[in-house]
Structure formats: structure tokens, C-alpha cells
PDB file of N, CA, C and O in Angstrom:
ATOM      1  N   MET A   1      20.002  -9.808  -6.258  1.00  0.00           N
ATOM      2  CA  MET A   1      18.793 -10.306  -6.471  1.00  0.00           C
ATOM      3  C   MET A   1      18.936 -10.322  -8.175  1.00  0.00           C
ATOM      4  O   MET A   1      18.687  -9.354  -8.894  1.00  0.00           O
ATOM      5  N   PRO A   2      19.353 -11.527  -8.593  1.00  0.00           N
ATOM      6  CA  PRO A   2      18.815 -11.516 -10.687  1.00  0.00           C
ATOM      7  C   PRO A   2      17.375 -10.211 -10.895  1.00  0.00           C
ATOM      8  O   PRO A   2      16.428 -10.201 -10.109  1.00  0.00           O
ATOM      9  N   LEU A   3      17.444  -9.616 -11.602  1.00  0.00           N
ATOM     10  CA  LEU A   3      16.681  -8.819 -12.666  1.00  0.00           C
ATOM     11  C   LEU A   3      15.395  -9.606 -12.715  1.00  0.00           C
ATOM     12  O   LEU A   3      14.324  -9.005 -12.630  1.00  0.00           O
ATOM     13  N   PRO A   4      15.437 -10.807 -12.836  1.00  0.00           N
ATOM     14  CA  PRO A   4      13.872 -11.503 -13.149  1.00  0.00           C
ATOM     15  C   PRO A   4      13.271 -11.556 -12.098  1.00  0.00           C
ATOM     16  O   PRO A   4      12.153 -11.055 -11.974  1.00  0.00           O
ATOM     17  N   GLN A   5      13.753 -12.033 -11.355  1.00  0.00           N
ATOM     18  CA  GLN A   5      13.296 -12.256 -10.069  1.00  0.00           C
ATOM     19  C   GLN A   5      12.836 -11.037  -9.083  1.00  0.00           C
ATOM     20  O   GLN A   5      11.759 -11.052  -8.487  1.00  0.00           O
ATOM     21  N   ARG A   6      13.625 -10.164  -9.007  1.00  0.00           N
ATOM     22  CA  ARG A   6      13.239  -8.809  -8.627  1.00  0.00           C
ATOM     23  C   ARG A   6      11.928  -8.439  -9.265  1.00  0.00           C
ATOM     24  O   ARG A   6      11.069  -8.119  -8.443  1.00  0.00           O
ATOM     25  N   MET A   7      11.532  -8.400 -10.628  1.00  0.00           N
ATOM     26  CA  MET A   7      10.236  -8.479 -11.512  1.00  0.00           C
ATOM     27  C   MET A   7       9.155  -8.942 -11.061  1.00  0.00           C
ATOM     28  O   MET A   7       8.217  -8.210 -10.746  1.00  0.00           O
ATOM     29  N   GLU A   8       9.125 -10.495 -10.948  1.00  0.00           N
ATOM     30  CA  GLU A   8       8.840 -10.808 -10.428  1.00  0.00           C
ATOM     31  C   GLU A   8       7.926 -10.803  -9.332  1.00  0.00           C
ATOM     32  O   GLU A   8       6.820 -11.343  -9.330  1.00  0.00           O
ATOM     33  N   MET A   9       8.550 -10.045  -8.231  1.00  0.00           N
ATOM     34  CA  MET A   9       8.462  -9.944  -6.928  1.00  0.00           C
ATOM     35  C   MET A   9       7.750  -8.504  -6.659  1.00  0.00           C
ATOM     36  O   MET A   9       7.109  -8.005  -5.735  1.00  0.00           O
ATOM     37  N   GLU A  10       8.218  -8.078  -8.008  1.00  0.00           N
ATOM     38  CA  GLU A  10       7.061  -6.365  -7.505  1.00  0.00           C
ATOM     39  C   GLU A  10       6.003  -6.488  -8.301  1.00  0.00           C
ATOM     40  O   GLU A  10       5.071  -5.723  -8.052  1.00  0.00           O
ATOM     41  N   MET A  11       5.828  -7.513  -9.526  1.00  0.00           N
ATOM     42  CA  MET A  11       4.856  -8.450  -9.576  1.00  0.00           C
ATOM     43  C   MET A  11       3.733  -8.368  -8.963  1.00  0.00           C
ATOM     44  O   MET A  11       2.745  -7.645  -9.096  1.00  0.00           O
ATOM     45  N   ALA A  12       4.187  -9.710  -7.855  1.00  0.00           N
ATOM     46  CA  ALA A  12       3.761  -9.912  -7.308  1.00  0.00           C
ATOM     47  C   ALA A  12       2.492  -9.049  -5.731  1.00  0.00           C
ATOM     48  O   ALA A  12       1.378  -9.257  -5.252  1.00  0.00           O
ATOM     49  N   ARG A  13       3.759  -8.008  -5.521  1.00  0.00           N
ATOM     50  CA  ARG A  13       3.515  -7.145  -4.580  1.00  0.00           C
ATOM     51  C   ARG A  13       2.202  -5.883  -5.686  1.00  0.00           C
ATOM     52  O   ARG A  13       1.533  -5.061  -5.058  1.00  0.00           O
ATOM     53  N   ARG A  14       2.109  -5.956  -6.846  1.00  0.00           N
ATOM     54  CA  ARG A  14       1.069  -5.418  -7.397  1.00  0.00           C
ATOM     55  C   ARG A  14      -0.508  -6.002  -7.435  1.00  0.00           C
ATOM     56  O   ARG A  14      -1.657  -5.736  -7.083  1.00  0.00           O
ATOM     57  N   ASN A  15       0.277  -6.954  -8.100  1.00  0.00           N
ATOM     58  CA  ASN A  15      -0.786  -8.175  -7.444  1.00  0.00           C
ATOM     59  C   ASN A  15      -1.960  -7.922  -6.095  1.00  0.00           C
ATOM     60  O   ASN A  15      -3.158  -7.666  -6.208  1.00  0.00           O
ATOM     61  N   ILE A  16      -1.347  -8.052  -5.131  1.00  0.00           N
ATOM     62  CA  ILE A  16      -1.785  -7.792  -3.590  1.00  0.00           C
ATOM     63  C   ILE A  16      -2.367  -6.421  -3.186  1.00  0.00           C
ATOM     64  O   ILE A  16      -2.923  -6.301  -2.095  1.00  0.00           O
ATOM     65  N   SER A  17      -2.227  -5.161  -4.229  1.00  0.00           N
ATOM     66  CA  SER A  17      -2.325  -4.113  -4.196  1.00  0.00           C
ATOM     67  C   SER A  17      -1.405  -3.542  -3.213  1.00  0.00           C
ATOM     68  O   SER A  17      -1.810  -2.767  -2.347  1.00  0.00           O
ATOM     69  N   LEU A  18      -0.129  -3.910  -3.321  1.00  0.00           N
ATOM     70  CA  LEU A  18       0.168  -3.196  -2.099  1.00  0.00           C
ATOM     71  C   LEU A  18       0.968  -1.443  -2.851  1.00  0.00           C
ATOM     72  O   LEU A  18       0.784  -1.143  -4.030  1.00  0.00           O
ATOM     73  N   ILE A  19       1.444  -0.925  -2.293  1.00  0.00           N
ATOM     74  CA  ILE A  19       2.761   0.431  -2.890  1.00  0.00           C
ATOM     75  C   ILE A  19       3.451  -0.339  -3.953  1.00  0.00           C
ATOM     76  O   ILE A  19       4.039  -1.391  -3.701  1.00  0.00           O
ATOM     77  N   PRO A  20       3.381   0.202  -5.195  1.00  0.00           N
ATOM     78  CA  PRO A  20       3.873  -0.167  -6.106  1.00  0.00           C
ATOM     79  C   PRO A  20       5.478   0.112  -5.451  1.00  0.00           C
ATOM     80  O   PRO A  20       5.540   0.337  -4.243  1.00  0.00           O
ATOM     81  N   THR A  21       6.844   0.091  -6.316  1.00  0.00           N
ATOM     82  CA  THR A  21       7.948   0.466  -6.383  1.00  0.00           C
ATOM     83  C   THR A  21       8.826   0.102  -7.887  1.00  0.00           C
ATOM     84  O   THR A  21       8.651  -0.886  -8.600  1.00  0.00           O
ATOM     85  N   PRO A  22       9.650   1.052  -8.065  1.00  0.00           N
ATOM     86  CA  PRO A  22      10.532   0.877  -9.308  1.00  0.00           C
ATOM     87  C   PRO A  22      11.070   0.056  -9.439  1.00  0.00           C
ATOM     88  O   PRO A  22      11.307  -0.637  -8.450  1.00  0.00           O
ATOM     89  N   VAL A  23      11.457  -0.245 -10.451  1.00  0.00           N
ATOM     90  CA  VAL A  23      12.633  -1.785 -10.363  1.00  0.00           C
ATOM     91  C   VAL A  23      13.439  -1.313 -11.367  1.00  0.00           C
ATOM     92  O   VAL A  23      13.015  -0.858 -12.429  1.00  0.00           O
ATOM     93  N   TYR A  24      14.911  -1.439 -10.968  1.00  0.00           N
ATOM     94  CA  TYR A  24      16.049  -0.667 -12.045  1.00  0.00           C
ATOM     95  C   TYR A  24      16.647  -2.121 -12.509  1.00  0.00           C
ATOM     96  O   TYR A  24      16.070  -3.206 -12.427  1.00  0.00           O
ATOM     97  N   ASP A  25      17.868  -1.869 -12.984  1.00  0.00           N
ATOM     98  CA  ASP A  25      18.677  -3.053 -13.873  1.00  0.00           C
ATOM     99  C   ASP A  25      20.117  -2.397 -13.182  1.00  0.00           C
ATOM    100  O   ASP A  25      20.392  -1.355 -12.587  1.00  0.00           O
ATOM    101  N   GLU A  26      20.824  -3.554 -13.590  1.00  0.00           N
ATOM    102  CA  GLU A  26      21.803  -3.128 -13.081  1.00  0.00           C
ATOM    103  C   GLU A  26      23.179  -2.076 -13.911  1.00  0.00           C
ATOM    104  O   GLU A  26      24.407  -2.146 -13.871  1.00  0.00           O
ATOM    105  N   ASN A  27      22.009  -0.964 -14.756  1.00  0.00           N
ATOM    106  CA  ASN A  27      22.622  -0.211 -15.233  1.00  0.00           C
ATOM    107  C   ASN A  27      21.306   1.284 -15.071  1.00  0.00           C
ATOM    108  O   ASN A  27      20.963   2.197 -15.822  1.00  0.00           O
ATOM    109  N   HIS A  28      21.010   0.948 -14.018  1.00  0.00           N
ATOM    110  CA  HIS A  28      20.014   1.884 -13.421  1.00  0.00           C
ATOM    111  C   HIS A  28      18.784   2.614 -14.499  1.00  0.00           C
ATOM    112  O   HIS A  28      18.387   3.772 -14.634  1.00  0.00           O
ATOM    113  N   VAL A  29      18.534   1.700 -14.963  1.00  0.00           N
ATOM    114  CA  VAL A  29      17.527   2.132 -15.958  1.00  0.00           C
ATOM    115  C   VAL A  29      16.294   2.062 -15.448  1.00  0.00           C
ATOM    116  O   VAL A  29      16.247   1.087 -14.697  1.00  0.00           O
ATOM    117  N   ASN A  30      15.664   2.411 -15.477  1.00  0.00           N
ATOM    118  CA  ASN A  30      13.915   2.144 -14.737  1.00  0.00           C
ATOM    119  C   ASN A  30      12.996   1.221 -15.666  1.00  0.00           C
ATOM    120  O   ASN A  30      12.286   1.765 -16.512  1.00  0.00           O
ATOM    121  N   VAL A  31      13.000  -0.396 -15.494  1.00  0.00           N
ATOM    122  CA  VAL A  31      12.496  -1.127 -15.741  1.00  0.00           C
ATOM    123  C   VAL A  31      11.346  -1.409 -15.737  1.00  0.00           C
ATOM    124  O   VAL A  31      10.879  -1.778 -16.814  1.00  0.00           O
ATOM    125  N   MET A  32      10.609  -1.360 -14.764  1.00  0.00           N
ATOM    126  CA  MET A  32       9.516  -0.968 -14.026  1.00  0.00           C
ATOM    127  C   MET A  32       8.961   0.153 -12.891  1.00  0.00           C
ATOM    128  O   MET A  32       9.005   0.015 -11.668  1.00  0.00           O
ATOM    129  N   PRO A  33       8.278   1.620 -13.856  1.00  0.00           N
ATOM    130  CA  PRO A  33       7.824   2.563 -13.521  1.00  0.00           C
ATOM    131  C   PRO A  33       6.868   2.053 -12.342  1.00  0.00           C
ATOM    132  O   PRO A  33       6.531   0.873 -12.241  1.00  0.00           O
ATOM    133  N   ILE A  34       6.483   3.021 -11.497  1.00  0.00           N
ATOM    134  CA  ILE A  34       5.154   2.884 -10.783  1.00  0.00           C
ATOM    135  C   ILE A  34       4.116   3.512 -11.492  1.00  0.00           C
ATOM    136  O   ILE A  34       4.195   4.706 -11.779  1.00  0.00           O
ATOM    137  N   PRO A  35       3.273   2.907 -11.761  1.00  0.00           N
ATOM    138  CA  PRO A  35       2.051   3.509 -12.538  1.00  0.00           C
ATOM    139  C   PRO A  35       1.325   4.335 -12.190  1.00  0.00           C
ATOM    140  O   PRO A  35       1.157   4.338 -10.970  1.00  0.00           O
ATOM    141  N   PRO A  36       0.648   5.273 -12.883  1.00  0.00           N
ATOM    142  CA  PRO A  36      -0.024   6.023 -12.846  1.00  0.00           C
ATOM    143  C   PRO A  36      -1.867   5.996 -12.351  1.00  0.00           C
ATOM    144  O   PRO A  36      -2.807   5.500 -12.972  1.00  0.00           O
ATOM    145  N   LYS A  37      -1.867   6.601 -11.257  1.00  0.00           N
ATOM    146  CA  LYS A  37      -3.090   6.664 -11.222  1.00  0.00           C
ATOM    147  C   LYS A  37      -4.248   6.748 -11.487  1.00  0.00           C
ATOM    148  O   LYS A  37      -4.658   7.823 -11.048  1.00  0.00           O
ATOM    149  N   LYS A  38      -5.093   6.146 -12.019  1.00  0.00           N
ATOM    150  CA  LYS A  38      -6.366   5.850 -12.413  1.00  0.00           C
ATOM    151  C   LYS A  38      -7.175   7.064 -12.159  1.00  0.00           C
ATOM    152  O   LYS A  38      -6.941   7.534 -11.045  1.00  0.00           O
ATOM    153  N   LYS A  39      -8.014   7.686 -12.816  1.00  0.00           N
ATOM    154  CA  LYS A  39      -9.315   8.936 -12.360  1.00  0.00           C
ATOM    155  C   LYS A  39     -10.214   8.105 -11.350  1.00  0.00           C
ATOM    156  O   LYS A  39     -10.234   8.428 -10.163  1.00  0.00           O
ATOM    157  N   GLY A  40     -10.750   7.334 -11.691  1.00  0.00           N
ATOM    158  CA  GLY A  40     -12.036   6.448 -10.617  1.00  0.00           C
ATOM    159  C   GLY A  40     -11.486   5.528  -9.595  1.00  0.00           C
ATOM    160  O   GLY A  40     -12.036   4.876  -8.708  1.00  0.00           O
ATOM    161  N   ASP A  41     -10.180   5.658  -9.982  1.00  0.00           N
ATOM    162  CA  ASP A  41      -9.271   4.362  -8.633  1.00  0.00           C
ATOM    163  C   ASP A  41      -9.163   5.316  -7.407  1.00  0.00           C
ATOM    164  O   ASP A  41      -8.113   5.952  -7.309  1.00  0.00           O
ATOM    165  N   ASN A  42     -10.134   5.491  -6.452  1.00  0.00           N
ATOM    166  CA  ASN A  42     -10.174   6.194  -5.584  1.00  0.00           C
ATOM    167  C   ASN A  42      -9.981   5.261  -4.098  1.00  0.00           C
ATOM    168  O   ASN A  42      -9.615   6.013  -3.195  1.00  0.00           O
ATOM    169  N   LYS A  43     -10.106   4.107  -3.731  1.00  0.00           N
ATOM    170  CA  LYS A  43      -9.818   3.255  -2.913  1.00  0.00           C
ATOM    171  C   LYS A  43      -8.533   3.412  -2.613  1.00  0.00           C
ATOM    172  O   LYS A  43      -7.669   3.389  -3.489  1.00  0.00           O
ATOM    173  N   PRO A  44      -8.255   3.595  -1.293  1.00  0.00           N
ATOM    174  CA  PRO A  44      -6.819   3.730  -0.576  1.00  0.00           C
ATOM    175  C   PRO A  44      -6.717   2.284  -0.962  1.00  0.00           C
ATOM    176  O   PRO A  44      -7.545   1.499  -1.424  1.00  0.00           O
ATOM    177  N   SER A  45      -4.930   2.122  -0.500  1.00  0.00           N
ATOM    178  CA  SER A  45      -4.099   1.037  -0.853  1.00  0.00           C
ATOM    179  C   SER A  45      -4.669  -0.136   0.414  1.00  0.00           C
ATOM    180  O   SER A  45      -5.559   0.139   1.219  1.00  0.00           O
ATOM    181  N   LEU A  46      -4.129  -1.108   0.373  1.00  0.00           N
ATOM    182  CA  LEU A  46      -3.933  -2.160   1.267  1.00  0.00           C
ATOM    183  C   LEU A  46      -3.431  -1.911   2.266  1.00  0.00           C
ATOM    184  O   LEU A  46      -3.911  -2.208   3.360  1.00  0.00           O
ATOM    185  N   GLU A  47      -2.107  -1.172   2.044  1.00  0.00           N
ATOM    186  CA  GLU A  47      -1.127  -0.968   2.805  1.00  0.00           C
ATOM    187  C   GLU A  47      -1.600   0.709   4.241  1.00  0.00           C
ATOM    188  O   GLU A  47      -1.319   0.886   5.427  1.00  0.00           O
ATOM    189  N   ASN A  48      -2.500   1.644   3.049  1.00  0.00           N
ATOM    190  CA  ASN A  48      -3.071   2.785   4.219  1.00  0.00           C
ATOM    191  C   ASN A  48      -4.247   2.007   5.134  1.00  0.00           C
ATOM    192  O   ASN A  48      -4.273   2.208   6.348  1.00  0.00           O
ATOM    193  N   ARG A  49      -5.268   1.064   4.465  1.00  0.00           N
ATOM    194  CA  ARG A  49      -6.309   0.619   4.674  1.00  0.00           C
ATOM    195  C   ARG A  49      -5.944  -0.432   6.597  1.00  0.00           C
ATOM    196  O   ARG A  49      -6.632  -0.644   7.596  1.00  0.00           O
ATOM    197  N   ARG A  50      -4.648  -0.740   6.211  1.00  0.00           N
ATOM    198  CA  ARG A  50      -4.254  -1.369   7.953  1.00  0.00           C
ATOM    199  C   ARG A  50      -3.875  -0.665   8.416  1.00  0.00           C
ATOM    200  O   ARG A  50      -4.041  -0.710   9.634  1.00  0.00           O
ATOM    201  N   ILE A  51      -2.929   0.751   7.747  1.00  0.00           N
ATOM    202  CA  ILE A  51      -2.781   1.946   8.886  1.00  0.00           C
ATOM    203  C   ILE A  51      -3.608   1.892   9.543  1.00  0.00           C
ATOM    204  O   ILE A  51      -3.644   1.425  10.681  1.00  0.00           O
ATOM    205  N   GLU A  52      -4.706   2.530   8.722  1.00  0.00           N
ATOM    206  CA  GLU A  52      -6.099   2.978   9.616  1.00  0.00           C
ATOM    207  C   GLU A  52      -6.410   2.222  10.349  1.00  0.00           C
ATOM    208  O   GLU A  52      -6.780   2.827  11.355  1.00  0.00           O
ATOM    209  N   GLU A  53      -6.523   0.854  10.519  1.00  0.00           N
ATOM    210  CA  GLU A  53      -7.024  -0.408  11.517  1.00  0.00           C
ATOM    211  C   GLU A  53      -6.229   0.605  12.504  1.00  0.00           C
ATOM    212  O   GLU A  53      -6.832   1.211  13.389  1.00  0.00           O
ATOM    213  N   LEU A  54      -5.261   0.704  12.357  1.00  0.00           N
ATOM    214  CA  LEU A  54      -4.061   0.628  14.139  1.00  0.00           C
ATOM    215  C   LEU A  54      -4.520   1.462  14.319  1.00  0.00           C
ATOM    216  O   LEU A  54      -5.133   1.342  15.380  1.00  0.00           O
ATOM    217  N   VAL A  55      -4.670   2.564  13.828  1.00  0.00           N
ATOM    218  CA  VAL A  55      -5.377   3.928  15.237  1.00  0.00           C
ATOM    219  C   VAL A  55      -5.432   4.087  15.724  1.00  0.00           C
ATOM    220  O   VAL A  55      -5.384   5.283  15.440  1.00  0.00           O
ATOM    221  N   VAL A  56      -5.638   4.085  17.474  1.00  0.00           N
ATOM    222  CA  VAL A  56      -6.376   3.857  18.178  1.00  0.00           C
ATOM    223  C   VAL A  56      -8.138   4.666  18.229  1.00  0.00           C
ATOM    224  O   VAL A  56      -8.008   5.886  18.136  1.00  0.00           O
ATOM    225  N   LYS A  57      -8.913   4.444  18.292  1.00  0.00           N
ATOM    226  CA  LYS A  57      -9.758   5.737  18.470  1.00  0.00           C
ATOM    227  C   LYS A  57     -10.598   5.855  20.034  1.00  0.00           C
ATOM    228  O   LYS A  57     -10.979   4.875  20.675  1.00  0.00           O
ATOM    229  N   PRO A  58     -10.723   6.914  20.340  1.00  0.00           N
ATOM    230  CA  PRO A  58     -10.523   7.378  21.595  1.00  0.00           C
ATOM    231  C   PRO A  58     -12.392   6.923  22.131  1.00  0.00           C
ATOM    232  O   PRO A  58     -13.457   7.299  21.643  1.00  0.00           O
ATOM    233  N   LYS A  59     -12.128   6.081  23.187  1.00  0.00           N
ATOM    234  CA  LYS A  59     -12.956   5.635  23.555  1.00  0.00           C
ATOM    235  C   LYS A  59     -14.379   7.053  24.328  1.00  0.00           C
ATOM    236  O   LYS A  59     -14.314   8.163  24.855  1.00  0.00           O
ATOM    237  N   ARG A  60     -15.485   6.067  23.928  1.00  0.00           N
ATOM    238  CA  ARG A  60     -16.489   7.600  23.967  1.00  0.00           C
ATOM    239  C   ARG A  60     -16.748   7.358  25.979  1.00  0.00           C
ATOM    240  O   ARG A  60     -16.671   6.239  26.485  1.00  0.00           O
ATOM    241  N   LYS A  61     -16.995   8.433  26.678  1.00  0.00           N
ATOM    242  CA  LYS A  61     -17.451   8.195  27.782  1.00  0.00           C
ATOM    243  C   LYS A  61     -18.744   8.224  27.810  1.00  0.00           C
ATOM    244  O   LYS A  61     -19.563   8.893  27.180  1.00  0.00           O
ATOM    245  N   ARG A  62     -18.869   7.173  28.861  1.00  0.00           N
ATOM    246  CA  ARG A  62     -20.634   6.792  29.734  1.00  0.00           C
ATOM    247  C   ARG A  62     -21.029   7.920  30.193  1.00  0.00           C
ATOM    248  O   ARG A  62     -20.192   8.550  30.838  1.00  0.00           O
ATOM    249  N   LYS A  63     -21.971   8.338  30.070  1.00  0.00           N
ATOM    250  CA  LYS A  63     -23.152   9.490  30.563  1.00  0.00           C
ATOM    251  C   LYS A  63     -23.795   8.616  32.253  1.00  0.00           C
ATOM    252  O   LYS A  63     -24.575   7.682  32.436  1.00  0.00           O
ATOM    253  N   PRO A  64     -22.916   9.581  33.297  1.00  0.00           N
ATOM    254  CA  PRO A  64     -23.469   9.108  35.394  1.00  0.00           C
ATOM    255  C   PRO A  64     -24.542   8.270  34.623  1.00  0.00           C
ATOM    256  O   PRO A  64     -24.793   8.505  33.441  1.00  0.00           O
ATOM    257  N   LYS A  65     -25.357   6.979  35.553  1.00  0.00           N
ATOM    258  CA  LYS A  65     -26.530   6.848  35.707  1.00  0.00           C
ATOM    259  C   LYS A  65     -27.668   7.896  36.401  1.00  0.00           C
ATOM    260  O   LYS A  65     -27.279   8.688  37.260  1.00  0.00           O
ATOM    261  N   SER A  66     -28.548   7.877  36.148  1.00  0.00           N
ATOM    262  CA  SER A  66     -29.404   8.785  36.962  1.00  0.00           C
ATOM    263  C   SER A  66     -30.089   8.160  37.847  1.00  0.00           C
ATOM    264  O   SER A  66     -30.299   6.957  37.692  1.00  0.00           O
ATOM    265  N   LYS A  67     -30.483   8.709  38.740  1.00  0.00           N
ATOM    266  CA  LYS A  67     -31.373   7.315  40.034  1.00  0.00           C
ATOM    267  C   LYS A  67     -32.549   8.312  39.797  1.00  0.00           C
ATOM    268  O   LYS A  67     -33.637   8.123  40.340  1.00  0.00           O
TER     269      LYS A  67
END
């Protein structure tokens, strides 16, 4: 895949809050490094939120009805 197309795809991934990946050119030079996390950025990424939603929570047991 050509370098400009890979860079464009990576920018789209970063814009929708997916986990960034580095982009290397044909000489193995890191063209788009992973940006450092900001101090105030404590929000989990979109992928991490989806993983948390998929985790099945155990159902609560009902108390038996008393007569």
C-alpha cells in the first residue's frame, strides 16, 4: 500500500479514537509515531469501551419469596 494512503488511513483511525499505530515508510523510518498520552486524558479508548461492554456480568440471584 502506498505511504500517503497508509497515512490517510491512520489519520482516520486516530480521528475516531481507535488505538493509534505507528506508520513506517519503505526505509523503516517512523513517519507517524504514536502520540504521547496527555495528563488530562483519562478516557478509555473506543476499543477498550467496547471490550468492557462485551464482558458478561454475572446475574444477581433472586431472593426466595417468603409466604
